[in-house]
Short mmCIF file of the C-alpha atoms (twelve columns), coordinates in Angstrom:
data_MODEL
# 
_entry.id   MODEL 
# 
loop_
_atom_site.group_PDB 
_atom_site.id 
_atom_site.type_symbol 
_atom_site.label_atom_id 
_atom_site.label_alt_id 
_atom_site.label_comp_id 
_atom_site.label_asym_id 
_atom_site.label_seq_id 
_atom_site.Cartn_x 
_atom_site.Cartn_y 
_atom_site.Cartn_z 
_atom_site.pdbx_PDB_model_num 
ATOM 1   C CA . MET A 1   -12.860 -13.492 47.081 1 
ATOM 2   C CA . SER A 2   -11.092 -12.504 44.104 1 
ATOM 3   C CA . ARG A 3   -9.227  -15.169 42.247 1 
ATOM 4   C CA . TYR A 4   -6.350  -12.762 41.696 1 
ATOM 5   C CA . THR A 5   -3.585  -12.831 44.198 1 
ATOM 6   C CA . HIS A 6   -0.767  -10.901 42.482 1 
ATOM 7   C CA . VAL A 7   -0.753  -7.682  40.723 1 
ATOM 8   C CA . ILE A 8   2.128   -6.916  38.369 1 
ATOM 9   C CA . PHE A 9   2.772   -3.269  37.352 1 
ATOM 10  C CA . ASP A 10  4.680   -1.804  34.445 1 
ATOM 11  C CA . PHE A 11  6.552   1.318   35.784 1 
ATOM 12  C CA . GLY A 12  6.779   4.196   33.208 1 
ATOM 13  C CA . GLY A 13  3.329   5.230   32.198 1 
ATOM 14  C CA . VAL A 14  1.725   3.360   35.060 1 
ATOM 15  C CA . ILE A 15  3.374   4.265   38.322 1 
ATOM 16  C CA . THR A 16  4.603   7.383   36.648 1 
ATOM 17  C CA . ALA A 17  3.158   9.782   33.978 1 
ATOM 18  C CA . SER A 18  3.497   8.535   30.473 1 
ATOM 19  C CA . PRO A 19  6.759   9.311   28.817 1 
ATOM 20  C CA . PHE A 20  4.824   9.882   25.607 1 
ATOM 21  C CA . GLU A 21  3.748   13.276  27.016 1 
ATOM 22  C CA . ALA A 22  7.389   14.195  27.411 1 
ATOM 23  C CA . PHE A 23  8.245   12.873  23.834 1 
ATOM 24  C CA . ASN A 24  5.387   15.149  22.438 1 
ATOM 25  C CA . ARG A 25  6.927   18.246  24.268 1 
ATOM 26  C CA . LEU A 26  10.357  17.449  22.883 1 
ATOM 27  C CA . GLU A 27  8.808   16.982  19.431 1 
ATOM 28  C CA . ASP A 28  7.098   20.417  19.702 1 
ATOM 29  C CA . GLU A 29  10.342  21.950  20.902 1 
ATOM 30  C CA . ARG A 30  12.244  20.584  17.909 1 
ATOM 31  C CA . GLY A 31  9.513   21.188  15.292 1 
ATOM 32  C CA . LEU A 32  9.107   17.427  14.650 1 
ATOM 33  C CA . PRO A 33  5.952   15.737  13.694 1 
ATOM 34  C CA . ARG A 34  3.753   14.657  16.546 1 
ATOM 35  C CA . ASP A 35  4.628   11.140  17.915 1 
ATOM 36  C CA . PHE A 36  7.752   10.994  15.756 1 
ATOM 37  C CA . VAL A 37  9.700   9.373   18.710 1 
ATOM 38  C CA . ARG A 38  7.163   6.621   18.890 1 
ATOM 39  C CA . ARG A 39  7.364   6.186   15.040 1 
ATOM 40  C CA . VAL A 40  11.182  5.721   15.285 1 
ATOM 41  C CA . ASN A 41  10.788  3.140   18.103 1 
ATOM 42  C CA . ALA A 42  8.019   1.255   16.254 1 
ATOM 43  C CA . THR A 43  10.234  0.869   13.084 1 
ATOM 44  C CA . ASN A 44  11.859  -2.584  13.230 1 
ATOM 45  C CA . PRO A 45  10.636  -2.696  16.969 1 
ATOM 46  C CA . ASP A 46  12.529  -5.894  17.982 1 
ATOM 47  C CA . ASP A 47  15.997  -4.887  16.716 1 
ATOM 48  C CA . ASN A 48  16.208  -1.146  16.610 1 
ATOM 49  C CA . ALA A 49  18.292  1.103   18.791 1 
ATOM 50  C CA . TRP A 50  15.747  1.239   21.605 1 
ATOM 51  C CA . ALA A 51  15.186  -2.450  21.747 1 
ATOM 52  C CA . LYS A 52  18.919  -3.094  21.942 1 
ATOM 53  C CA . PHE A 53  19.349  -0.588  24.622 1 
ATOM 54  C CA . GLU A 54  16.661  -1.939  26.687 1 
ATOM 55  C CA . ARG A 55  18.167  -5.404  26.434 1 
ATOM 56  C CA . ALA A 56  21.533  -3.775  27.431 1 
ATOM 57  C CA . GLU A 57  23.187  -4.852  24.107 1 
ATOM 58  C CA . ILE A 58  24.489  -1.312  23.479 1 
ATOM 59  C CA . ASP A 59  25.478  1.488   25.811 1 
ATOM 60  C CA . ALA A 60  24.089  5.026   25.939 1 
ATOM 61  C CA . ALA A 61  26.770  6.495   23.515 1 
ATOM 62  C CA . SER A 62  25.867  3.824   21.057 1 
ATOM 63  C CA . PHE A 63  22.289  4.387   21.430 1 
ATOM 64  C CA . ASP A 64  22.735  8.135   20.934 1 
ATOM 65  C CA . THR A 65  24.355  7.545   17.471 1 
ATOM 66  C CA . ALA A 66  22.026  4.685   16.436 1 
ATOM 67  C CA . PHE A 67  18.796  6.472   17.275 1 
ATOM 68  C CA . ALA A 68  19.961  9.533   15.499 1 
ATOM 69  C CA . ALA A 69  20.593  7.405   12.407 1 
ATOM 70  C CA . GLU A 70  17.077  5.871   12.525 1 
ATOM 71  C CA . ALA A 71  15.465  9.331   12.849 1 
ATOM 72  C CA . ARG A 72  17.465  10.453  9.956  1 
ATOM 73  C CA . ALA A 73  16.372  7.590   7.830  1 
ATOM 74  C CA . LEU A 74  12.827  8.716   8.626  1 
ATOM 75  C CA . GLY A 75  13.544  12.149  7.556  1 
ATOM 76  C CA . HIS A 76  14.423  14.143  10.598 1 
ATOM 77  C CA . GLU A 77  17.285  15.005  12.951 1 
ATOM 78  C CA . LEU A 78  17.052  13.890  16.581 1 
ATOM 79  C CA . GLU A 79  19.769  12.534  18.783 1 
ATOM 80  C CA . GLY A 80  19.253  9.643   21.213 1 
ATOM 81  C CA . GLU A 81  20.549  11.686  24.087 1 
ATOM 82  C CA . ALA A 82  17.613  14.207  23.766 1 
ATOM 83  C CA . VAL A 83  15.070  11.302  24.105 1 
ATOM 84  C CA . LEU A 84  16.868  9.973   27.176 1 
ATOM 85  C CA . ALA A 85  16.937  13.361  28.744 1 
ATOM 86  C CA . VAL A 86  13.105  13.715  28.898 1 
ATOM 87  C CA . ILE A 87  12.118  10.035  29.494 1 
ATOM 88  C CA . ALA A 88  11.502  9.930   33.290 1 
ATOM 89  C CA . GLY A 89  7.763   10.741  34.146 1 
ATOM 90  C CA . ALA A 90  6.520   12.239  37.244 1 
ATOM 91  C CA . VAL A 91  5.545   9.748   39.957 1 
ATOM 92  C CA . ARG A 92  1.711   9.420   40.349 1 
ATOM 93  C CA . PRO A 93  1.077   9.486   44.173 1 
ATOM 94  C CA . ALA A 94  -2.296  7.719   43.900 1 
ATOM 95  C CA . MET A 95  -0.575  4.826   42.182 1 
ATOM 96  C CA . VAL A 96  1.945   4.541   45.119 1 
ATOM 97  C CA . ALA A 97  -0.825  4.738   47.655 1 
ATOM 98  C CA . ALA A 98  -2.538  1.947   45.776 1 
ATOM 99  C CA . LEU A 99  0.604   -0.256  46.082 1 
ATOM 100 C CA . ASP A 100 0.484   0.153   49.885 1 
ATOM 101 C CA . THR A 101 -3.285  -0.539  50.019 1 
ATOM 102 C CA . LEU A 102 -2.797  -3.684  47.992 1 
ATOM 103 C CA . LYS A 103 -0.023  -4.875  50.193 1 
ATOM 104 C CA . ALA A 104 -2.092  -4.125  53.317 1 
ATOM 105 C CA . GLN A 105 -4.897  -6.304  51.763 1 
ATOM 106 C CA . GLY A 106 -2.547  -9.207  51.330 1 
ATOM 107 C CA . PHE A 107 -1.959  -8.974  47.590 1 
ATOM 108 C CA . THR A 108 1.641   -9.508  46.213 1 
ATOM 109 C CA . ILE A 109 2.725   -6.746  44.041 1 
ATOM 110 C CA . ALA A 110 5.571   -6.976  41.515 1 
ATOM 111 C CA . CYS A 111 7.012   -4.850  38.541 1 
ATOM 112 C CA . ILE A 112 8.120   -5.759  35.025 1 
ATOM 113 C CA . THR A 113 9.851   -2.676  33.416 1 
ATOM 114 C CA . ASN A 114 11.444  -2.157  30.098 1 
ATOM 115 C CA . ASN A 115 14.344  0.320   30.906 1 
ATOM 116 C CA . VAL A 116 17.833  1.025   29.888 1 
ATOM 117 C CA . PRO A 117 21.296  0.575   31.622 1 
ATOM 118 C CA . GLY A 118 22.478  3.306   33.897 1 
ATOM 119 C CA . GLY A 119 25.151  5.712   33.111 1 
ATOM 120 C CA . LYS A 120 25.439  8.981   31.157 1 
ATOM 121 C CA . GLY A 121 23.184  10.649  33.539 1 
ATOM 122 C CA . ILE A 122 20.615  7.873   33.754 1 
ATOM 123 C CA . LYS A 123 20.072  6.833   37.430 1 
ATOM 124 C CA . GLY A 124 18.251  3.525   38.455 1 
ATOM 125 C CA . ALA A 125 15.186  1.660   37.211 1 
ATOM 126 C CA . GLY A 126 13.074  4.722   36.659 1 
ATOM 127 C CA . MET A 127 15.702  6.090   34.151 1 
ATOM 128 C CA . THR A 128 15.646  9.380   36.265 1 
ATOM 129 C CA . ARG A 129 18.223  12.242  35.850 1 
ATOM 130 C CA . SER A 130 18.881  13.287  39.513 1 
ATOM 131 C CA . GLU A 131 19.656  11.635  42.810 1 
ATOM 132 C CA . GLU A 132 16.419  12.734  44.523 1 
ATOM 133 C CA . ALA A 133 14.217  11.389  41.810 1 
ATOM 134 C CA . ALA A 134 16.290  8.175   41.715 1 
ATOM 135 C CA . ASN A 135 15.709  7.724   45.504 1 
ATOM 136 C CA . GLU A 136 12.086  8.132   45.112 1 
ATOM 137 C CA . VAL A 137 11.986  5.439   42.461 1 
ATOM 138 C CA . ALA A 138 14.109  3.248   44.734 1 
ATOM 139 C CA . SER A 139 11.694  3.662   47.512 1 
ATOM 140 C CA . ILE A 140 8.773   2.629   45.296 1 
ATOM 141 C CA . MET A 141 10.615  -0.460  43.840 1 
ATOM 142 C CA . ALA A 142 11.369  -1.533  47.561 1 
ATOM 143 C CA . ARG A 143 7.672   -2.095  47.813 1 
ATOM 144 C CA . PHE A 144 7.468   -4.824  45.295 1 
ATOM 145 C CA . ALA A 145 8.065   -8.578  46.067 1 
ATOM 146 C CA . HIS A 146 10.166  -8.894  42.832 1 
ATOM 147 C CA . VAL A 147 11.195  -6.529  39.955 1 
ATOM 148 C CA . ILE A 148 12.320  -7.476  36.520 1 
ATOM 149 C CA . GLU A 149 14.294  -4.915  34.452 1 
ATOM 150 C CA . SER A 150 14.886  -5.570  30.798 1 
ATOM 151 C CA . SER A 151 18.213  -4.037  30.859 1 
ATOM 152 C CA . LYS A 152 19.325  -6.665  33.564 1 
ATOM 153 C CA . ALA A 153 17.282  -9.629  32.361 1 
ATOM 154 C CA . GLY A 154 18.335  -9.343  28.715 1 
ATOM 155 C CA . VAL A 155 14.772  -9.771  27.529 1 
ATOM 156 C CA . ARG A 156 12.079  -7.110  27.114 1 
ATOM 157 C CA . LYS A 157 8.193   -6.890  26.754 1 
ATOM 158 C CA . PRO A 158 6.449   -7.961  24.803 1 
ATOM 159 C CA . ASP A 159 8.547   -11.137 24.762 1 
ATOM 160 C CA . PRO A 160 6.158   -13.593 26.646 1 
ATOM 161 C CA . ALA A 161 9.329   -15.068 28.387 1 
ATOM 162 C CA . ILE A 162 9.564   -11.990 30.640 1 
ATOM 163 C CA . TYR A 163 6.081   -12.534 32.028 1 
ATOM 164 C CA . LEU A 164 6.780   -16.237 32.473 1 
ATOM 165 C CA . MET A 165 10.060  -15.332 34.248 1 
ATOM 166 C CA . MET A 166 7.934   -13.210 36.692 1 
ATOM 167 C CA . CYS A 167 5.490   -15.961 37.421 1 
ATOM 168 C CA . GLU A 168 8.211   -18.379 38.062 1 
ATOM 169 C CA . ALA A 169 9.986   -16.034 40.427 1 
ATOM 170 C CA . LEU A 170 6.759   -15.393 42.285 1 
ATOM 171 C CA . GLY A 171 5.627   -18.947 42.170 1 
ATOM 172 C CA . VAL A 172 2.245   -18.120 40.710 1 
ATOM 173 C CA . GLU A 173 0.158   -19.110 37.647 1 
ATOM 174 C CA . PRO A 174 -0.687  -16.469 35.109 1 
ATOM 175 C CA . ALA A 175 -4.411  -16.860 35.696 1 
ATOM 176 C CA . ASN A 176 -3.890  -15.465 39.252 1 
ATOM 177 C CA . CYS A 177 -2.222  -12.374 38.139 1 
ATOM 178 C CA . ILE A 178 -3.501  -8.928  37.042 1 
ATOM 179 C CA . TYR A 179 -1.027  -7.012  34.807 1 
ATOM 180 C CA . LEU A 180 -1.088  -3.299  34.090 1 
ATOM 181 C CA . ASP A 181 0.710   -1.585  31.268 1 
ATOM 182 C CA . ASP A 182 0.209   1.655   29.198 1 
ATOM 183 C CA . LEU A 183 1.024   -0.112  25.865 1 
ATOM 184 C CA . GLY A 184 -1.442  -2.454  24.283 1 
ATOM 185 C CA . ILE A 185 1.411   -4.363  22.637 1 
ATOM 186 C CA . ASN A 186 2.717   -5.278  26.203 1 
ATOM 187 C CA . CYS A 187 -0.779  -6.238  27.487 1 
ATOM 188 C CA . LYS A 188 -1.425  -8.687  24.692 1 
ATOM 189 C CA . PRO A 189 1.024   -11.237 25.675 1 
ATOM 190 C CA . ALA A 190 0.072   -11.031 29.289 1 
ATOM 191 C CA . SER A 191 -3.533  -11.664 28.292 1 
ATOM 192 C CA . GLN A 192 -2.587  -14.524 26.018 1 
ATOM 193 C CA . LEU A 193 -0.712  -16.220 28.819 1 
ATOM 194 C CA . GLY A 194 -3.920  -16.039 31.049 1 
ATOM 195 C CA . MET A 195 -3.410  -12.873 33.081 1 
ATOM 196 C CA . HIS A 196 -6.074  -10.211 33.361 1 
ATOM 197 C CA . ALA A 197 -4.576  -7.312  31.464 1 
ATOM 198 C CA . ILE A 198 -5.476  -3.768  32.077 1 
ATOM 199 C CA . LYS A 199 -4.338  -1.061  29.548 1 
ATOM 200 C CA . VAL A 200 -3.618  2.216   31.385 1 
ATOM 201 C CA . THR A 201 -4.692  5.381   29.836 1 
ATOM 202 C CA . SER A 202 -4.685  7.469   33.075 1 
ATOM 203 C CA . GLY A 203 -4.020  6.825   36.677 1 
ATOM 204 C CA . GLU A 204 -7.613  7.226   37.449 1 
ATOM 205 C CA . GLN A 205 -8.736  4.784   34.869 1 
ATOM 206 C CA . ALA A 206 -6.077  2.298   36.048 1 
ATOM 207 C CA . LEU A 207 -7.267  2.430   39.628 1 
ATOM 208 C CA . ALA A 208 -10.866 2.240   38.723 1 
ATOM 209 C CA . ASP A 209 -10.183 -0.802  36.536 1 
ATOM 210 C CA . LEU A 210 -8.054  -2.508  39.067 1 
ATOM 211 C CA . SER A 211 -10.513 -1.875  41.930 1 
ATOM 212 C CA . ALA A 212 -13.288 -3.412  39.960 1 
ATOM 213 C CA . ALA A 213 -11.264 -6.460  38.912 1 
ATOM 214 C CA . LEU A 214 -10.055 -7.071  42.573 1 
ATOM 215 C CA . GLY A 215 -13.269 -5.958  44.397 1 
ATOM 216 C CA . VAL A 216 -11.101 -3.760  46.603 1 
ATOM 217 C CA . ALA A 217 -11.491 -0.063  47.226 1 
ATOM 218 C CA . LEU A 218 -8.329  1.843   46.110 1 
ATOM 219 C CA . PRO A 219 -7.408  5.522   46.742 1 
# 
């Protein structure tokens, strides 16, 4: 029997394809250096435009302007609205099937997602741009026992507080949790708190690692 009773998922880059792929396409279209968006977001990471937006400290219009200023300071022109327009990734069907398998096997599943407030074309927790996509994300979110969104909680990963907030809501110890995220910086605090952290590089790899940790066959 696995000692793990709860599996906590990031959303973007885990349940959906990585937004970094979309960022790279945007960079190619604009003639920008590869991974420039990530570079902007990694500069002053706790207090830059992206961090403030994910904590709902600024709105979309302010983000658009602030991100553009940060990009300009690093030598290139790129408005924040262009980044928001491409951020929502395609849902990975195998990951959604795995959620259903886990629930059927008696595991509790939950989600911690860094996201931004709705408005200016942004719909729902998955930061989608259409009603159809927003409805798809909503149906996935309904599977979770609990969801924490940074834009509603006012705290964002990798702040350890957001992981502890989830454990308190679920009534579980970190040691009984598995946490999946596509960013190592977000896996680190989960691991330090005692969770079994899985860094996601692809849907296939994530399911293989999760299956091995739980001793459960996943699709």
